[in-house]
C-alpha positions in Angstrom: 8.6 -24.8 -16.9 6.8 -28.3 -16.7 6.3 -27.9 -12.8 5.2 -24.3 -13.3 2.5 -25.4 -15.8 1.6 -28.3 -13.6 1.1 -25.7 -10.6 -1.2 -23.4 -12.9 -3.4 -26.5 -13.7 -3.8 -27.5 -9.9 -4.5 -23.9 -9.2 -7.3 -23.5 -11.6 -8.9 -26.9 -10.7 -8.7 -25.9 -7.0 -10.4 -22.6 -7.4 -13.0 -24.0 -10.0 -14.1 -26.6 -7.5 -17.1 -26.0 -5.4 -16.3 -25.4 -1.8 -18.5 -26.3 1.4 -21.5 -26.8 -1.1 -21.1 -23.5 -2.7 -21.6 -23.7 -6.5 -19.0 -22.1 -9.0 -22.1 -20.2 -10.4 -22.4 -18.1 -7.1 -18.7 -17.0 -7.3 -17.1 -14.3 -9.5 -15.0 -15.4 -11.9 -11.7 -13.4 -12.8 -8.9 -14.4 -15.5 -5.4 -14.4 -14.4 -3.2 -13.4 -17.2 0.1 -13.2 -15.5 2.9 -10.7 -15.2 4.8 -8.8 -17.9 8.4 -8.4 -17.2 11.6 -7.7 -19.3 13.5 -10.8 -20.3 16.5 -10.3 -17.9 14.1 -10.7 -14.9 12.1 -13.7 -16.1 13.0 -15.9 -13.4 11.9 -13.4 -11.0 8.5 -12.6 -12.9 7.8 -16.7 -12.6 8.8 -16.5 -8.8 6.3 -13.5 -8.3 3.4 -15.4 -10.4 3.8 -18.5 -8.3 3.7 -16.4 -5.0 0.5 -14.8 -6.4 -1.1 -18.0 -7.3 -0.5 -19.4 -3.8 -2.2 -16.2 -2.3 -5.0 -16.5 -4.8 -6.1 -19.9 -3.6 -6.2 -18.5 -0.1 -8.1 -15.4 -1.1 -10.6 -17.2 -3.5 -12.6 -18.5 -0.5 -12.7 -15.5 1.5 -13.3 -13.1 -1.6 -15.9 -15.5 -3.0 -14.3 -15.5 -6.5 -12.9 -17.9 -8.8 -9.8 -17.6 -11.1 -9.2 -19.1 -14.3 -6.2 -19.0 -16.7 -7.2 -18.8 -20.4 -5.6 -20.8 -22.9 -4.5 -17.6 -24.8 -3.3 -15.7 -21.9 0.2 -15.2 -23.5 -1.2 -13.4 -26.4 -3.4 -11.3 -24.0 -0.5 -10.5 -21.9 1.4 -9.4 -24.9 -1.1 -7.3 -26.2 -2.3 -5.5 -23.1 -0.6 -2.4 -21.8 -0.4 -2.1 -18.0 -0.4 1.4 -16.6 -1.0 2.9 -20.1 -3.6 5.8 -20.2 -5.0 4.7 -23.7 -5.4 2.5 -25.4 -5.1 -0.6 -23.3 -4.3 -2.6 -26.1 -1.5 -2.6 -28.9 -4.5 -4.2 -31.2 -8.2 -4.8 -31.0 -9.2 -8.2 -29.9 -10.9 -10.5 -32.4 -14.5 -11.8 -31.0 -14.0 -14.7 -28.7 -10.3 -13.8 -27.8 -11.5 -12.4 -24.3 -12.3 -14.9 -21.6 -15.6 -15.5 -19.9 -14.9 -13.5 -16.7 -15.9 -10.5 -15.0 -12.4 -9.0 -15.1 -8.9 -9.8 -16.1 -5.9 -9.5 -13.7 -2.6 -8.4 -15.1 0.5 -7.1 -13.8 3.9 -5.4 -14.5 7.2 -6.1 -13.1 10.4 -3.9 -13.4 13.6 -3.7 -11.8 16.1 -0.7 -11.9 19.2 -1.7 -10.1 18.1 -3.4 -6.8 14.6 -1.6 -6.9 11.7 -3.7 -7.9 8.3 -2.0 -9.0 5.2 -4.2 -9.1 1.9 -2.9 -10.8 -1.3 -4.9 -10.5 -4.5 -4.1 -12.4 -7.9 -5.6 -12.7 -9.5 -4.8 -16.0 -13.2 -5.0 -17.0 -13.3 -7.8 -19.6 -16.0 -5.9 -21.6 -14.2 -2.7 -22.0 -10.8 -3.0 -20.5 -11.4 -0.2 -18.0 -9.2 -0.3 -14.9 -11.5 -1.1 -11.8 -8.7 -1.5 -9.2 -5.1 -1.1 -9.3 -2.0 -1.1 -6.9 1.5 -0.3 -7.3 4.7 -0.6 -5.0 8.4 -0.3 -5.0 10.5 -2.5 -3.1 14.2 -2.8 -2.2 14.6 -6.4 -3.3 12.8 -9.4 -4.5 12.2 -10.9 -0.9 10.4 -8.0 0.5 8.3 -7.9 -2.6 7.3 -11.5 -2.2 6.4 -10.9 1.5 4.3 -7.9 0.5 2.3 -9.7 -2.0 -0.6 -10.6 0.3 -1.4 -7.3 1.3 -1.2 -5.9 -2.1 -3.6 -8.5 -3.5 -6.1 -7.8 -0.6 -5.9 -4.3 -1.7 -6.4 -5.1 -5.1 -9.6 -7.0 -4.3 -10.5 -4.6 -1.3 -10.3 -7.6 1.0 -9.8 -6.2 4.6 -6.2 -7.8 6.0 -5.9 -9.5 9.2 -5.1 -6.3 11.1 -6.2 -5.0 14.3 -8.9 -2.3 13.1 -8.9 -0.6 16.4 -5.2 0.6 15.9 -4.9 4.4 15.9 -4.8 5.8 12.8 -3.4 6.7 10.2 -1.9 3.2 10.1 0.8 4.2 7.9 2.2 6.7 10.4 1.5 4.8 13.6 4.7 5.1 16.0 6.3 1.9 17.4 4.7 2.4 20.8 1.1 2.8 21.7 1.8 4.5 25.3 1.0 8.1 25.2 2.6 10.5 27.3 0.8 11.4 30.3 -1.5 14.4 29.3 0.3 14.9 26.2 3.3 16.5 28.1 6.7 16.9 26.4 10.0 16.4 27.8 11.9 19.7 28.4 13.4 21.2 25.5 17.3 20.5 25.4 18.1 23.5 23.2 16.4 26.4 21.3 16.1 25.3 17.8 15.9 27.1 14.5 14.8 25.7 11.1 18.4 25.6 10.2 19.2 23.1 12.8 16.3 20.8 11.4 17.5 20.9 7.7 18.4 17.4 6.3 16.8 13.7 6.4 15.2 12.1 9.3 14.2 8.5 9.9 10.6 8.3 11.1 8.6 5.6 12.9 6.2 2.9 11.9 4.9 3.6 8.5 6.6 7.2 7.8 10.0 5.7 6.6 12.0 9.1 6.0 11.4 12.8 6.0 13.3 15.5 4.2 13.3 19.0 5.8 14.3 22.1 3.7 15.5 25.3 5.1 12.3 27.3 4.1 10.2 24.9 6.4 8.7 22.7 3.9 9.2 18.8 4.2 8.5 15.6 2.3 7.5 12.2 4.0 7.8 9.1 2.5 4.9 6.9 3.6 6.7 3.4 3.2 5.4 2.8 -0.3 4.9 4.9 -3.3 2.9 7.5 -1.4 4.1 10.9 -0.2 2.9 13.4 2.4 3.6 17.1 2.1 4.4 18.6 5.6 5.1 22.2 7.1 7.5 22.9 9.8 7.4 25.7 12.3 9.2 26.7 15.4 6.6 28.0 18.0 8.4 29.2 21.4 10.8 26.4 21.9 8.8 23.5 20.3 9.1 22.1 16.7 5.5 21.8 15.3 5.3 19.5 12.1 2.0 19.7 10.2 0.5 17.9 7.6 0.3 20.2 4.8 -2.1 18.9 2.2 -5.7 18.0 2.2 -6.5 14.4 3.4 -6.6 11.6 1.0 -7.0 8.0 0.9 -3.2 7.4 0.0 -2.3 8.5 3.6 -4.0 5.2 4.7 -4.0 2.6 1.9 -0.5 1.0 3.2 -2.5 -0.7 5.4 -6.1 -0.5 4.5 -7.9 -1.1 1.3 -9.3 1.8 -0.7 -12.5 1.5 0.7 -11.9 1.9 4.2 -9.1 4.5 3.6 -11.4 6.7 1.6 -13.9 6.9 4.5 -11.1 7.4 7.0 -9.8 10.3 4.9 -13.1 12.2 5.2 -13.1 12.4 9.0 -9.6 12.1 10.3 -7.8 15.3 11.5 -4.7 16.5 10.0 -1.6 14.8 11.3 0.7 17.0 13.7 3.8 16.2 15.6 5.1 18.3 18.6 8.9 17.8 19.1 11.9 18.9 21.1 15.5 18.9 19.8 18.1 16.8 21.4 21.3 18.6 22.7 23.4 17.0 19.8 20.6 18.0 17.0 20.2 14.6 16.1 17.1 13.5 17.7 13.5 14.7 17.7 11.6 13.5 20.6 7.8 14.3 21.4 4.2 13.4 20.4 2.3 12.6 17.4 -1.4 13.6 17.3 -4.0 11.7 15.1 -7.3 10.2 15.2 -8.1 6.6 16.3 -11.0 4.4 14.8 -13.1 1.8 15.7 -14.1 -0.1 12.6 -16.4 -3.0 12.3 -17.4 -4.9 8.8 -15.7 -2.3 6.6 -17.8 0.6 8.6 -16.6 3.3 11.0 -18.4 2.9 14.2 -16.7 5.6 16.1 -13.4 7.8 16.3 -11.5 9.8 18.6 -9.8 13.1 17.8 -7.6 13.3 21.1 -5.2 10.6 20.3 -1.5 11.3 21.0 1.4 8.9 21.3 5.1 8.9 21.7 7.0 9.7 18.8 10.8 9.9 17.9 12.7 10.9 14.7 16.4 10.3 14.1 18.6 12.4 11.8 20.2 10.1 9.0 22.0 13.1 7.1 22.3 16.8 6.8 
């Protein structure tokens, strides 16, 4: 605990010091209150907080903000409800309780069996309104720790170090970028029916899994807490799987911050896959059709609606 408090002190001093001649007054100030968690994962909570502090040091300069830890942060953390609709506090704060900062950063860590759930929020200090929030589920503590940098970038809407010319939607990008010549598909191995497709499938890139039902509806998991509704149809000897809901930022937020994802969702064409079914009924092979974008300085410069790439889904259960 002594080492942990010392780390917090060094963290505050580092962020509060002027960098490259820049004064603290020119930087936005946020107060880091910490993470709420049940007692049985107290150790995990401290590990997550330490990992966040390390990343805050990196992001402070890039995002032009300073973080402080209020002396009464434990009391503030105890009274603030994370994820609650209203009210955000268990009791009204007295004058002077709230820090002198534009916003307060607070989180909630939970664990159910081996699944961890981390939710982070930025609250406006003057009225406790949520100005930004991210939430993800993880199959263990290590994957959670590895994903803290992109989570914090999304929270502060700081673009990550990703290739912005990559075809979108990024959450559904396939493993290979080589499109089939002329968008051609391999010959169908067998004439499929909807009954042949019922079950769970493993996707590629950001689409972790897909569940297809007998009525032709399907639900895709986008790698985090986001889902996408799909519709499955048989046209001639081809399997056509289309996006069955309006575009929304959630389809792109696993890779890009909300500000970019919102712009993309306004102009990207709906997703569509065209597949053929293997002879054993366990592999879907074909192409994914989406939109590729050229983005510079958080602005979409151009886009291409003719993007097609190889795609393969593998059956995991019936």
